[in-house]
C-alpha positions in Angstrom: 6.6 -27.0 -33.7 4.2 -29.4 -35.5 1.6 -28.0 -38.0 -1.2 -28.8 -35.6 0.6 -26.5 -32.8 1.1 -23.6 -35.5 -2.3 -23.9 -36.4 -3.5 -23.8 -32.8 -1.4 -20.8 -32.0 -2.8 -19.1 -35.2 -6.3 -19.7 -34.0 -5.6 -18.5 -30.4 -4.1 -15.3 -31.9 -6.9 -14.5 -33.9 -9.5 -14.8 -31.3 -7.5 -13.5 -28.4 -8.4 -9.8 -29.4 -12.1 -10.3 -29.3 -11.8 -11.0 -25.4 -13.1 -14.6 -25.5 -13.5 -16.4 -22.0 -9.8 -17.7 -20.9 -10.3 -21.4 -19.5 -7.1 -21.5 -17.4 -6.3 -25.3 -16.4 -7.6 -28.6 -17.0 -10.7 -28.3 -14.3 -11.7 -25.1 -16.1 -12.0 -26.6 -19.7 -13.6 -29.9 -18.3 -16.4 -27.9 -16.6 -16.8 -25.6 -19.5 -17.3 -28.5 -21.9 -19.2 -30.6 -19.6 -21.9 -27.7 -19.4 -22.0 -27.0 -23.2 -19.5 -24.1 -23.7 -18.3 -23.6 -27.2 -14.7 -23.9 -27.2 -12.7 -22.9 -30.7 -9.0 -23.9 -29.3 -7.6 -25.5 -26.5 -3.6 -26.2 -25.9 -1.7 -28.3 -23.5 1.9 -28.7 -23.2 1.6 -32.4 -22.1 -1.6 -33.9 -23.9 -0.8 -37.5 -22.7 -0.9 -35.9 -19.1 -4.1 -34.0 -19.8 -5.8 -37.1 -21.1 -4.7 -39.1 -18.2 -6.5 -36.6 -15.9 -9.6 -36.9 -18.5 -9.6 -40.7 -18.0 -9.6 -40.1 -14.2 -11.5 -37.2 -13.5 -13.9 -36.5 -16.6 -14.5 -39.9 -18.6 -17.6 -38.2 -19.6 -16.0 -35.6 -21.6 -12.8 -37.5 -22.3 -13.4 -37.9 -26.1 -14.4 -34.2 -26.5 -11.3 -32.9 -24.8 -9.3 -35.4 -27.2 -10.6 -33.9 -30.1 -10.0 -30.3 -28.6 -6.5 -30.5 -26.9 -3.4 -29.5 -29.4 -0.1 -30.1 -27.8 2.4 -27.0 -27.9 5.7 -26.3 -26.5 5.4 -25.5 -22.8 7.1 -22.2 -23.7 4.3 -21.5 -26.4 1.6 -22.4 -23.9 3.3 -20.3 -21.1 3.0 -17.1 -23.4 -0.7 -17.5 -23.9 -1.5 -17.5 -20.0 -1.0 -14.7 -17.3 0.3 -17.6 -14.9 0.9 -21.1 -16.2 -1.6 -23.7 -14.4 -0.1 -26.8 -13.0 -2.1 -29.0 -15.3 -0.6 -27.0 -18.4 -3.8 -26.6 -20.1 -5.6 -23.5 -21.5 -8.4 -22.8 -23.9 -10.5 -19.9 -25.2 -14.3 -20.2 -25.2 -17.1 -18.1 -26.2 -18.8 -16.2 -23.6 -22.7 -16.9 -23.2 -24.7 -14.0 -24.7 -25.9 -11.2 -22.1 -29.5 -11.6 -23.5 -29.4 -15.5 -23.1 -28.3 -14.9 -19.2 -30.8 -12.1 -18.5 -33.7 -14.4 -19.8 -32.5 -17.1 -17.6 -32.3 -14.6 -14.7 -35.6 -13.2 -15.2 -37.4 -16.6 -15.8 -40.2 -17.0 -13.0 -41.1 -19.1 -11.4 -37.5 -20.2 -10.2 -36.4 -23.3 -8.7 -33.4 -21.9 -7.0 -32.2 -18.5 -5.9 -30.0 -16.0 -7.5 -26.9 -15.1 -5.6 -26.0 -11.0 -5.8 -22.7 -9.9 -4.7 -23.0 -6.1 -4.1 -19.7 -4.2 -5.1 -17.4 -7.2 -4.5 -13.5 -6.3 -4.7 -11.7 -9.9 -4.8 -11.5 -11.5 -7.8 -10.9 -15.0 -6.1 -13.7 -14.6 -3.9 -15.9 -14.0 -6.7 -15.1 -17.0 -8.6 -15.3 -19.1 -5.4 -18.8 -17.7 -5.1 -19.7 -18.6 -8.5 -18.2 -22.1 -8.1 -20.5 -22.6 -5.0 -23.5 -21.4 -6.9 -23.1 -23.9 -9.6 -22.6 -26.5 -7.1 -26.0 -25.8 -5.5 -27.6 -25.5 -8.7 -28.5 -21.6 -8.2 -30.1 -19.6 -10.9 -27.2 -17.3 -11.6 -24.8 -15.1 -9.9 -25.1 -11.4 -10.3 -22.5 -8.9 -9.5 -22.8 -4.8 -9.0 -20.0 -2.2 -9.3 -17.0 -2.4 -11.6 -15.6 -6.0 -11.0 -15.8 -8.1 -14.1 -17.4 -11.4 -13.1 -15.9 -12.9 -16.3 -12.3 -11.7 -15.5 -9.8 -14.4 -16.2 -9.0 -14.6 -12.6 -12.7 -14.9 -11.5 -13.1 -17.6 -14.2 -10.0 -19.4 -12.6 -11.4 -19.3 -9.3 -14.7 -20.5 -10.6 -12.9 -23.5 -12.2 -15.0 -22.8 -15.4 -18.3 -23.3 -13.7 -19.6 -19.9 -15.2 -21.1 -22.1 -18.0 -23.1 -23.8 -15.3 -25.1 -20.8 -14.2 -25.9 -17.4 -15.4 -23.6 -14.8 -14.5 -23.9 -11.1 -15.2 -22.9 -7.8 -13.8 -26.1 -5.4 -13.4 -27.2 -2.4 -11.5 -29.4 -2.5 -8.3 -32.3 -1.2 -10.3 -31.8 -4.0 -12.8 -32.0 -6.9 -10.4 -33.9 -10.1 -11.3 -37.5 -10.3 -9.9 -38.0 -12.1 -6.7 -37.8 -11.0 -2.9 -34.2 -9.7 -1.7 -32.9 -11.2 1.3 -29.8 -9.3 2.3 -27.2 -10.5 4.7 -26.2 -8.0 7.5 -25.1 -8.1 10.9 -28.1 -6.1 12.0 -30.6 -8.7 10.5 -32.5 -11.5 12.1 -31.1 -14.8 12.6 -30.9 -16.8 9.2 -31.6 -19.9 11.1 -35.3 -19.0 11.8 -36.2 -18.1 8.3 -37.2 -20.4 5.2 -35.6 -19.1 2.2 -38.1 -19.2 -1.1 -36.6 -20.6 -4.2 -37.2 -17.3 -6.2 -35.3 -15.4 -3.2 -32.4 -12.9 -4.3 -29.7 -13.9 -1.9 -27.6 -10.3 -1.3 -24.1 -10.1 0.2 -22.1 -7.0 0.5 -18.7 -6.5 -0.2 -15.6 -8.0 1.9 -14.9 -4.4 3.4 -17.7 -2.3 3.2 -20.7 -4.5 3.5 -24.1 -3.5 1.7 -24.4 -0.7 -0.2 -26.7 1.9 0.2 -28.8 1.4 -2.7 -28.8 -2.3 -1.9 -29.9 -1.8 1.6 -32.9 0.1 0.6 -33.8 -2.5 -2.1 -33.7 -5.2 0.5 -37.0 -6.8 1.5 -35.5 -8.4 4.5 -32.2 -8.6 6.4 -30.9 -11.7 7.6 -27.6 -12.4 9.6 -25.3 -15.6 10.2 -24.6 -17.0 13.5 -21.4 -15.8 14.8 -19.6 -16.0 18.0 -19.4 -12.4 19.6 -16.2 -10.6 18.9 -15.4 -12.3 15.7 -15.7 -9.6 12.9 -16.9 -11.4 9.9 -16.9 -14.5 7.7 -15.2 -14.8 4.2 -17.3 -13.9 1.5 -17.7 -17.4 0.0 -18.2 -18.8 3.5 -21.3 -16.5 3.9 -22.5 -17.8 0.7 -22.2 -21.5 1.4 -23.7 -21.0 4.5 -26.7 -19.3 3.2 -27.1 -21.6 0.2 -26.8 -24.8 2.5 -29.6 -23.3 4.7 -31.9 -23.0 1.8 -31.1 -26.2 0.4 -31.4 -27.9 4.0 -35.0 -26.2 4.5 -36.5 -27.1 1.4 -34.3 -26.1 -1.7 -32.0 -28.7 -3.3 -28.8 -29.1 -5.6 -30.1 -29.7 -9.5 
């Protein structure tokens, strides 16, 4: 192993107990760097291949990635991650401060809604929602309940786009300001409603729907168009449909 690889491994092992954010794969690292994440250490088992991807897909951050990435043996790389990524890239990043995220979520007037996931259960679904929210320029994604929105599987599903929007876990009584529009089969048809930029768009869990506390907090219940006898949409699909409706009726991606 080269001296540079040994230094990277030492830095990784020193940082890991502090529970920084694991960036699992090239795209997670690319997005994190693009949106200003602090990345103390990044490794790959094939530096040339990673930089070729950067040339093709992320020339805007190619030089930053070239300075960050250290090549290590594949076995060493694989020992650092729960499941090796096809791009064989991994990094550790500093999580944005909770205070900074809370300030971003509380700031008014807002130019884009906050997405609220009420008691989500599936880590991959939560990551997909964060990726969608970042793409639409949402102010942030808030979760209630025990799921950690910064879990490595969520970050992997979000492709590192946690750094492009404010992501925090809050209780229902701590929600950001703004009218709460909650998606529920008993609500009025979304297509007849214009969603304001300062809305909090709330989505229930994949299995149970809205919690009683969130339902009581909602200012308005809305429903998505759905063919009879179809029971539900995937959570990320529901969020995508709602954010698209917001963007098509007055809002717009940043």
